[in-house]
N, C-alpha and C positions, 0 to 999 in steps of 0.2 A: 504494500500500499504506500503510495507516495506521500510526501509531506503536504501536498496541495489537497489531499483528501478532506472534504469538509467534515466527515464523521470523526476523523482523527482530531480535528481542531476542536470539536465540541466535547471530546472525551476529557474527563477530569484529569488535571495534571497533578501527580503526587508531589507534595511539598518536598523540597530537597532535604535529605537527612543530614544532620550535622555529625561529623566525625567526633569520636570521643575527644573531648577537650577543645574542639574547634569552635571558636566564638562566632556569634552572628556577625554579619557585616556591619550592622548598626544596632546599638542598644541604648535606650534612654532609661534611667533609673531616678525615680523621685523628682521629676521635673515639675517645678512650681513657677507660676507666672501670675502676677496680680496687676490689676489696673485700678484706678481710683474707684473705690467701692465695689470692686468685683474681683473675686479670686477665680481666674479663668482656668488655671491648671493647679491641681492640688495633689502632686505626687504621682505623676503619670509614668507608667512603665510600658515600654513599647520596644519591639525588636523587628528587624528585617534580616532575612537570610538571602544569600545570593540566589538568583534565579527563582524568586517567588513573587507572587502578587498578594500583598497583605492589605486587606481592606480595613478602613477605619470607619466605624459606624457609631452613631449617636444622634440624639435630638439636637435641634438648633440650640446653641448655647452650651453644649456638652464639652466643648473645648477642642474640637477636631482641627479647625482652622488655626487656632492659636498654636497648637502643637506643630503643625507643618510650618508655620511662620517662624517658630523657634528653630526648626531644622534647616529652613532656608535662609536664616540670618536676618529676617525681617524684624524679629523681636529677640531680645536676649533673655534667657531664662534667669529668674531670680535665684533659683536654687536647683540642685540635682546634678546628675552626671550623664555625659554623653560619651559613648565609646564607639570606635570603629576598628574592627579587627582586633578587638580586645584592648586597644590603647585609648586612653582618655584624650578627647579632643575639645577645643574651645571654638564655638561658633559665635563670633562677635559681629558678624555682618555678612552680607551676601557674598563678598569676595572669599571669605573663609569657607562658606558652604560650597562655592564653585570649586575652590582649590581642592576640597575633599571629595569632589565628584558627586555633589548632591545638586540635582537640577529640579526645578519646580515648574509645573504648568498650572498656572492659576486659573480660576474660573473666569475672571475678568481678563480678557485678552490684553497683552502688553505690546502688541505689534503697533508700529506707526503707520497709519493708512497710506500716507503719501510717499512712503519709501518703498523700494522694491522688496521682493521676497528675500533675495540675497543680502541686501543691505540690512534688513531686519535681523536676519539670522546671525549676522556677524557685527552687529552694531557695537561700536566701541572697541572692537578687536579685529578690525579688518586686516587681511593679509597684506603685506607691503613688500614693494620691491623698489630699490633705489630711492627709499623715502617716500614713494607714491603708493597709493592704494592699488593693489594688483587685482583689477576687476575681473580679468580672465580667470585667475585662480579662484577668486571669491565665488564666481558663477559656477565653476566646475565643482568646487567643494560643496556648494549648496545643492547642486543637482544630485550628487552622490548621497547626500543626507536625505534629500526628498525621496530618492529611490528607495532608501532604507525603510521608509515609512509608507512605501507603496504609492507615492504621489508623483505622477509624470507632469511636471509643472515647469514652465519657463521661469527661471529665477529672476528675470528682468521685469516680470509683471509687477505692477503696483499692488500692494496688499488690499487697497480699497476695491480692486476688481475681483477679489476672491469671495466665494461663498463661506458660510459659517463653518462647515466641515473642513474645508480646505485650510482655513485660518487655524483650526484646531490642530491639524496635522503639521502645519508649518511651525506652530508653537512647540510641538513634540520634537520635530527635526532640529529646531533651534536648541532645545535642551540637550539633545544628543550631540550637538556640535561642541559641547563642553566636555566630551568624553565622560558622560555621566555613568557612574556605577549605580547610583540610586536615582530613580525617577519618581517624583512626588506629583500626584495628579489630583486636583481638587475639583470635584464634580465634573469630570470631562464630558459626561454625556448629557449635560443639562440642556444643551441647545442643539442636539443632534436627532435626526430621524432614526427609526429602527434600523434601516439599511446602513446608515452611517455609523451607528453603534456597533453593528456586526463587523464592519470594516475596522473600526478603532480597536475592538477586542482582538481581532486577528493580529494587529500590530502589537498590542500589549503581550499577547502570547509569544510572538516572535521575539520580542525583546527579552522576555522572561527566559526563553530557551537559549538566548545568547548570554545569559548570566546576569542580566540587569535585574536589580531589586526594585520592585514597583510598590509604592504606598498609594492606595487608592481610597479617596474619600467619596462616598456615595450615599444617597438616600434610598436607593432602589435595592431591596433585599434580593430580588431575583438576579441582579448583576453579580452579587457576591458568589452565588453558586455557579454562575456561568463562567466567570473568569478568575475568581479568586482561589487561593490556596488556604489562607487563614484569615481570620478576622478578629480584631480587637475592638471591644465595645467600650465607649466612654460615656460616663453619666456624671453630670455635675462636676466636671473637671477631674474626675478620677477614672482610672482604667478599672473596669469591674468584670472583665472576662476576656479570655483569649481562647478561641474555639476554631476547629477546622471549618472551612467554608461550607461543608456539607451539613452544618448544624441547622436544625429546623427553624423555620420562620418564628414559631411561637417562642422558642428559646431565645432567639435574638431580640425579639420584641420585649420579652420579660426583663432582659438585662438592660435594654435601653431605657425603659420607662419605670423600672423598679416594681413592677407588678405583672401579674399574669393577665393577659387580655383574653378572657374566655370567648368573647364574641367581638370580632374586629369591627363589625358594622352593627352597632347596637340600636337598630331601628325599633322604636316603640310605636306600633301601629294602633290607631284608634278609628272610631267611626268618622267618616268624611262628612262635612256639611255641604251647604249649597256651593255652587260654582261661583268662585270669585273672579276668575279670568276665563273669558271665552274668546277663542280665535277661530274665525270662519273663512275659509277660502283665501287665505293670505298668499299673494303672488307678487313676486318681483321678477320680471322677465330675465331669463338667463341665469337666475340665482336660486329661487325656490318657487314652487307652484302648488296652488291649492292646499295649503297647510291648514288643517283644522284640528283643534283640540281644546280641552277645558281643564282647569285645575281647580279643585274644590277646597274649601276650608279644611284645615287639618290634614292635608294630603301633600306627599312628595311625589311629583311626577318626574321621572327621569327621562332625559332626552339623549338617546344613544345614536351612534352612527360613526362612520369612518370619516377621516379627514376629507374635507371638501363636500360633505353631505349637506351643508347649509345651516347647521344648528345655530351657530353664532350669529349668522346673518338674520335668521328668524328672530332671535332674542333681541337684537338691536332694533329691528323693525317694530316688534311689539312694544318695546319701550319708547319708541318715537325718535330714536337716534338716527335711524336711516329711513328713507322713503320706501314705499311699496306701491304697486300699480293697481292692485285689486284686493278685495277682502275687507274684513272688519275685525276690530279688537274691542272687546267690552271688559270693563272692570266694574264689579258690583251691578252688572246689568246696564251700565251706561256706556254708550260708544265713545271711543277716544278718537280725536282727529289724527290723521297720519302726520308723522314727523313733528310731533309736538311734545317735547320732553316736559315742559312745565305742566301741561295737561295731565301727563302720566304721573308726575309727582303729586299733583293735586288729587288724583284719584286713588292714591295709596299704592302706586306701583314703584318698585325698586329694582335696580340692576347692579349686581356685583360682576364686573366684566372680567374676562380671562386675563387681560393685562392689567392687574390691579395697580401696579406702580405707574404705568403710563396713562391709565384711564380712570382708575378707581380711587386713587389717592394722590395727594400732593406730597411727594417724598420729603421735601426739605421743610415742610410745615410741621407743626407740633401735633401730638396726639389729640389735644383739645381742639385745634382748629380743624383737623380732618373729621373728627367725630361731629363737628358742628357745621360741616359744609352745606348740608341740605336744609338745615333749620336756622341758618344765619338770619334770614329775614325775620323769623318770628322772635328772635332774641334782640331785635333792633328796636329802639324807641327814639323817636324824633331824630332819626338819622344816626344815632349812636348805638353801638353794641352794648348790651347789658352783660358786661363781662362776668359779673358774679353769677347771673342766671345761666349763662353759657357754661361756666365752669362747674356749677352744681349739677347740671344735666349731664355733662360729659363724665363727671366723676361717677355718677350713678350707673351709666352704661358700661364704662370701663370696669367698674367693680362687678357688675352682673356678668360680664363676659370673662372675667379673670384675665384681663390684659396684663402681661408682665412687663413692667416699665419702671424707669426710675421716677417718673412723674409725668403729669399731663403735658409739661412743657417739652418733653423729649421728642426730637425729630423722628418722624415715622420711619424714615429710611434706616435708622439704627436698630429697629426692632427686628426680631426674627421673623421669618416668613409666616408662621402660624399667627403670631400676634399682629402682624400687618393685616392678615385676613380677618381677624376679629375686629379690627378697627374698621375695615371696609364694610363689614356687615353691620357693625355697631351704629354707623351713621344712619342706616335705614331703620334700626330699632328706635333711635332718637327721633326720627321723622314719623314713627308709628306706621310705617308701610305695612299693608296687609297682604300684599303679593310680592314675593321676592324671586327674582330670577338670578340664580347662582351659576355662573359660567366657570367651570373648572375650579370648584371651590377649594380643592386641596392640592392643586398642582404645586410641586416644588416645596412642600412642607413635609416635616418628618412624621413618623408613625404616631407618636404620642400627640402631636398637634392635630393630626387628622381625627383622632378619636374625640378630641375636644370639639372640633368643628361639627362632627356628627352629633354630639350631645347637644350643641347649640341648635342644630336643625331640628332635633326632637323637641326642644323647648319652643321653637317657633311654631311648629305644627300643633303642639299641645295647647298653645295660646290661641289657636284658631286661625293662624296664618296659612297661606298657600305658598308652596315652594315649587318652582320649576327648576330642576337641577340638570345642567349639561355637564357631562364628564366623559373623558376618554378612557377612564379607568373603569373597565367593565365590571369587575367584582364590586366596585363601589356603587355603581348604578344598580346592580342586582340587590346588593345588601341594604340600600337606603331608600329604595323606591317602593311606593304602593302600586304604581303602574309604570310601565316602561313604553315609551313611544320611540320607535326606530326610524330614523330618516335615511334615505338613500337617494343620491342624485337630486337633492332639492325637494323631495316629496316625502310624506309620511308613508313608509312601507308597511307599517303594522303597529298594533298596540297589544301589549301583553300584561295581564294582571300579574301581581308579584308571585303567585303560586305557580304560574306557567313560564315565568321568565327565567331562562337558563342561558348560559353562554352560547350554546349551539343555536338556540331559538333566535337569540338577538343577532348573531353573526349571519344566520341564514337570511334574515330579513335585510341586514345591512349591505349584503353583497348581491341581493336579488336584482334581477334585470327590471328596469322600470317598465310598468305596463304601457302598452301602446295606447296612444290617444284614442278616445271613443267618440270625440265630438265630430259631427259630420260637417264638412265645410259648407258654408252657405252657398246656395245656387247662384250662378252668375247672372247678372241682369241680362235681359234679352239683347241679343246682338253682340254680347261680349263673350270671349272665351273664358272657360272656368279656370281659376287659378290652380296652379299645381299644388299638391299637398305640401304643407310646411314640413320642413325637416325637423326632427326632434332636436332639442337643445343638445349642445355638446356635453359629453360626459364629464364628470368631475375629474380632476387630476388623479393619477394613480394614487391609491390610498396608502398611507403608512400607518403603522400600529401605534406610533408615538408622536404626540405633538411636540413642538419645540417648548421647551421649558424655560421660564424666565429665570434670570439670576436672582439669588436670594442674598440678603445681608448675611455675612458670615458672623460666627460667634467671635467674641472679643479675643 
């Protein structure tokens, strides 16, 4: 069987065994790091062997990113010991880390868009000849490194011309240009499609087989089993477990959150009330067609489908953010005018968009200001904001949702992903919205924070609110929905009650061919030729199993 055989690549890779007395390539012991008011690392132990992929797992705020910043030289540890090949080393800055062969691929790209690929890869250490930059050698070296990560790319291209996945591979190639013995990767799959993730993991396996040690931070438990050898779990700044990558999801979750989660999707279903949201025949030419559904009080309706099915576009049209060509939207039995967000707000409709940082929050504004975005007018008297009233209301919602923060004045961008999402939902609680559209409500947040969001959804429906939940996480849709609507190619392909909704049933509808139009073309007026039948809309782009995920604030 050849090395290119895909089955071989998917086969678990046994962790390299250590010879008697042979130390790991890297080991940390008792690493501590504090920031004002926060103990980010409290005695962390971690190790890396040659030729292994060692995953770091933990909730937001557990200390994962702080640990890799210590290893990469971005932060100095306050206490503890770091050894490489059994010898103690000091990492006082990034230059020390690079000299030791530690390269880091951060979640936020560090490439300069206006420079070429080759210039980015050797920025600050360009090869020289006779005192001048040797651009020919730089391009040749860049090509060789790009080939090593499977990227056939002209090194003279500007980085701004590259796609997200290509930039990710360039970052890895740049790290390898440092002759890295250790490659640290912080959420490398966060912005990749499923096909791109497959390619990335093939590169990671190749590097592992070459003897490179890879430390991988991820929120995705399935990725650990797919590409990892071992996993270390951090909780509250401490290392609480080191397990083989084959450890069960339940065991990993228990270590992460400090408790056993018997039911990952704790939906508490009750009787549904009257329909609060009715959508009939909603159509936007070329995007979605004849979409009809309703959501009742006390109910969660899941909206499933593949990428390109039109779910987010429907949600935005219902909320009045985008126009539509035909159909009606009713809230509490009253019709809403098209593309009229103020009317939607007045009717008690709220939307938490999938891009919460770009559309749902003002990242540089405080928690208090973000919670008050929708209700600012009601807190204004004679042209002045009643700050005391605003603060009291925001405090109540933040306490109700359990937002973890230093105070209401803390900028939202500094919160973890889960707490950002609580604030994004909280502004609608403050506005007393009765119908909430949640678009990808748990994307990019850790397992513990997800469970908290699920609990909040239960509280919303128990209070008589209606929830329309869009999610690309199929187990989440099945676990939290009372009914599941499945969209395919801009249409509702089917509806499933909770007891009949299975992954197979949903996917069968999601990939089903769209039914042929049944409308008969109108007869041509006398003396005119009949118009040819209209062609069906173009199919949606090829689906992927994974949406792009937005970047999250890292732990301190």
